[in-house]
N, C-alpha and C positions, 0 to 999 in steps of 0.2 A: 073629332078623333084627329089627334097632333101627330105627329112624325115619330115621337116616342112612342106613343102607344102603340102605332104600328109597327112599328121595332117590334117591340115587346110580344104584339101576336106571331109574328114571324118566330121569334125568338120558342115561343111553346113550342112551336112544331119541329125542334130541333132532333129530338131522338128518333121520331116518326121519317122525318127527310132521311136521315142516316141508314137509318133500317130499309125505306124502300129503295132509296139510291142503291144499296149493296145488294138489294133483291135482284133488281134490274142490271146490273153489272154481271151479276151470274151469269145472265142469258146471254147467249152469244148473237151477236148482228153484224157478221162478216160478208162483206158480198162474194158471191160467185168467182168475181175476177181473181179471188183469193184463195179457193178454196171452200167458202163456208156455204149456208142456206139463205143468206137473207137477213132481214129484219123481222119476218114475220112473229116470233115468238114473242121477242120484244116488244113490237107493237101491242098484241094481243094483253101484255101486261100494262102497258101503258093506259091502252083504255079502258081498263079496268082499274087500275089505280086514279083515273080523272074522274070517274064514274064515283068510286069510293069517296073521294075527295071532295065531291059536291059539286063537279064541273058540269055533270049531266053525259051526255051521251054525245062520243065524239063524232065529227064526220072523219070517213076512212077514204083516201083517194091511192086505189092502186095503178102503177104502171105494168103492164103485160111484161113479164120476164120468164121466157118457159126456163131458164134454166135453175130456177130455184123450184122448190118442193110446191111452196103453195101456188107457184105460177104469177103472182105480183110481187110488188114492191110497195110496201104500202107507205103512206103519208098521211099523219094525226092532224086535223084539224080542232083546236079547242076556242071556244069564241065566247066573250063576256060582252053584251050591247052596253054603248053608253049613251051621252044624251045629245052628242050629235053624230052625221055622217063621215065624220072622218074617221080613217082605219090604224093604227098601229100594230105592228107585228114585230114579234121576237121566232126568227127562224132559226131553231139547233137541230142537228142532224142525230140521228139514231145509231148509224152504222160505227163501224169499229174497223180498223185497220187488225190481224194477224199479230200474235201476240212474240213475233219474233223468234231470239233465240233464247228456249225457256231456260237454259241456264245460267243466261244471266239475269233472271228473277228471283229475290231474295223472299218472294211469296208465290203461291200459284197463281197467274194473273189472271184468271177466272173466278178467282173466291176473293172476293176482295178481303182488304187487310186492315182493318182501323186501329190506328197506333202513331202515337205521338201528335195528335191534332191532324192528322193525316187519312184520305182513303186509298191504300193501292189498289190498283187493280187496272186492267186494260179498261182503256175511255173512258177513267174515272176523269179527267181534264178534257178529255178530247171526245166528245163533246158533253157527258154526263153533266157535269158538273151545272153546265148553266141550261142543261134543258130541264136537269130537276131544281133549278133555282127559279127559274121561269114559270114551271108548273106550279110549284107550289108558292107562288108569289101571287099570282093568280087566282088558286085559292082561298086565301087569304085575304085579298082584296074582295070576293067574292062573301067568304063566311062573316066579312066585317061588315056586310048591307051596304058596303059601298059602291055606289055606281058612279062608273066612272066617267069622265069626259069624252073621250074618246071610247070608240069600239075597242076592244083589245085581244087580239088576235095570235095563238101561239100556233108555231109550224114545226112537226117535227118530223124531218123528211129521212126519205130513204138515199142513199148511195152519194154522199158526199165526198166519202173516201177517192171514187172512181169516176168524176166528173161531172156530178147531179143530173144526168140525164134520166133517172127516174125519179128523182126530188125535185129540184128547184128547177129544173129547165121544165118536166115535167108539169109544173104546178102552174107555171109563166103559159105553158100552151093551153091550158085549163080556161085561163083568164082568173085566176084566183087573184093575183096581185093588180092593181091598176096605178095608175099617174096619179100623183097626188096621196098615194099612202107613204108612211114614214114605216122605216125598217130597220131593226138591229140586230146583226148577225155577232151573236159573241161568240166566236170561235178564233179569237185573236186576243192579245191584250197583256200591259204590264202587270209583274206582280203585285202593284199598289192599286189598278184599277185606274191610274190618271190617263192614260191615252187612250184615244177615239182616233182612230182610223177611217179617214175620211178620202185618199186617193190613193192610186195605185200609181205604178208605173208599167206602161208596156213591156211585155219579155220580146224576145226575138233569140231563137236558138239556129246559129246556121251550120251548116255542116259543107266544109269545102274540101274539094280532092282537086289537087295540082296534078296534072299528068304531062310527065315531059319523056327525057329518052333516056332508058340506062344506060349505063356502059362501063369499064374499070374506072379502078378511081384514079389511073395512071395516069390515063386520055381525057381527062373531063372534058374538054372541046371536041370531043367524039359524039358526046350525050345533053341531055338539056337536065340539069339538076333540078328533080322537083322539090327537094329539101331547099334550097336556096330561095328557089323561085317562091315558094309555101311564107319563108320567111320575110322576103321583101313583103308580099303581099300582106301580111299579116300587119307588120309594123304601119306599113302607109295606110292600109284602111284605119287601124285605132288612130293615126296619128290623124288624119285629115277630120274622122267622126267625131274624135275628142273635140275640134277645133271648130268644128262648125257647130256642133250643136253643145255649145258651153254654157247653156243655163242652167241655174241652180234654183232649186226650192228650199227651203229651211225646213219643210215638213218633213222631207225624206231623211234618211242617213243611209249611206251618205246623199248631199244632197244633189247633185251634179247628176245626170246621164252615166251609166260604166258600159264600158265597151271593151271587153276582155276576152282574151283568147283561151280556152280552156282545154278540152281533152287535144290530146297531139297520138297519133296512132304509131306502131312499129311500122318503117318503110322497109324493112331488109334487118336480117341476125350478123350479115358479116360488115366490117369496117372499110372493105377497099372496094365498094360498088357504090358508083354513081345511082343514086334509087331514082328511078321512072316515076313515081307516084308518090305523093305525099298526101294523106289525109290530116285533118285539125278541124276544131270547131270552135265558132263564138258564140258566149252568151251575151248579150245586152240586153240590161233594163233601160228605159227610155222614158224621161218627163212625158207623160202625157199630152203635152202641147206640141210633139213633134208627131210628125206621120211616119209609118215605120216602111210607106211606099217610098218615099223618098230616099230614105236611107239605105233599102235595099237596092235603088237607083244609082245611090252614089257607090255601094259596093260594088256594082256589076260595070260603073264607068271606070274605076279603080282598076280592077279585073282586065277588064278588055285592054288599055294601057303597058300594064306589065306583060300579058299576053305578046304585044305586039314589037315589046321588046325583047323580051326571054323564047319566043318560039314555043312557049309552053301553055297547055290549055287549063284554065280555071273554070272550074263545074262547081255552082252556088246550089245547094239544097236546103232549104226550111225546114227544119225537122219541128219548129213549133213556134206558133204566131199567139199573139194574145194582145191584143190593141185595148189598153187602158180606156173605160170608159171613162165621160165624165165627171167631174171631183163633185164630193157632197158638198156643198157650201159652208163653211165655218159657221156662218150666220142663218142656216136651215133652221126649222122647225125642231127636227129630230136632235139636230146636235145640242139646241139651247135647253130641251127638255131633258136629254140625258144628261147632260150639263149638270144640271141643278141638281138632279137627283144624285149623281155621282158626289158631288160636292157636299150636298146636304149628309150622306151617311158613313161617304170614304174618308170624309175629312182633308181632301188631296184638292190642288188645282186642275181640272181637267184640261189636256192639251190637244187639240187635234195633230195626226201623223199622218205619214205617208208609208205604204210599204213597197218595197221592191218586187212585190209580184202580185199574182193576181189571189183574190181572197172571194168569199161566195157572196161579198157586194157585190160583186162584179154583173151579173146576171140584172139587181133590179137596177143599178145606175145605169146600166145599156138602156131599160127599159123606161127612163127617166123619174125612176123611184129616188128619191133619198134613202142613203142608208149609210150606219153605221157599223163597225166592227169595233166592238169594245166586250172587256170582260176580266176578269183580276185574274190570271194564270201564270204559274212558273215557268213556261215553255217549257213542258215534260210529255207533249204530245210524239207519239209511237215511240217513246223511248220504255228499254227496260225499265222496270220500276216505274210504272207510270202514277202520278198520284194529283190527288187534288187537296188543297187546304182548305180545313174544313172551316175556318174562321171567313175565306173568301167564300166559301158555300153560303155562307151564313147573309154577309154584308152583299152578297152579288142579291140575295133573293129578297131584300129589305130595298135594294136600288130599284130593282124590278118591279114591288112594290108599290114605291114610289112614286116610280113613272109610271104606272097603271091607273093609280088612284086620283094624280095630275090636279087640279085646282083644288077636288075633295079635302085635301089635305095641307090647307092654306100656308101653315107654318113653313111647306118645303120652300115656298115663294121668297119666306121671309132670312131664311137661315142664312 
């Protein structure tokens, strides 16, 4: 069998894919954090669908969660044995965010609409498209009688939208994934499928509170102006950090680390008062080679200096910290294999990229597992009128089928 024949087998499933995809989207899978009942009903549908597609009985691993009616958050595992002991994983998530403002939708968010080459509905792009693509790719490979080179494993996980505790992190705690595995996490990408995300920046959100002394604006020397001290600290910190941590990495957009002040809170309603308190926040996105501990030490050092000069007190509070894991090498096996499949099917040149924030590849990279984030998406996640492009659904299914088949489809290496 060659690549064209494999693609034709995928195309033959198109109507069924769309039908089953729409059936899945009608089943809500919203976390209890957002007022939903979890993923149980959608998981039951997918277990039956996998069996109907000839993939046998799925393994279901549940994380206990008394907040949902079923008492647990299910994670589905499907496997197809290969000729070697190497494992390839495709990890997608079943859960979705709520619909948001219902008046912003042109059609009911949980009654999917197929129109103009798109499937509209909540969760259609995030992450239903790639879940269905990976499922039907595996079914196509198995039905064709192809014995893949590697063991092919699909994981449909819970709880991605709320932090992965009941999904990826739960499965990692069970030892499901191991160092040496290859992982594709198709939850972000470019519309043409050309981006392979292999590295992330660290994230650091810091709240700053400056405590001075309030007084009348006509007698500023009687007080300590918290707003002025905050402004001095804000500018000095960002100037110093940008100068010290100035390296760039062309995989990212923008290439350097970013150190920016963001939210600034009100310090009072009137103009004629010197404020005694000022709160604001920083959002830093830092290249993975730099240590966040060192950056925090620099922030504290600058704070101490300005405190000494001004008489104010500067209090730093870390609201969020996510240290970037090691990057997946652009020469890693998973990048090379996926690049071949994307190049062959999509007719684009894949390019490694970085992201300014965390992805679901983070937990895998943290465990020393090479992971790539890839999909063909229009970036409609969480939007009203979310949609998936049917052509992307079909071509991504073909990419996965070719990736799964490996060297059993020899022409993939020649294309």
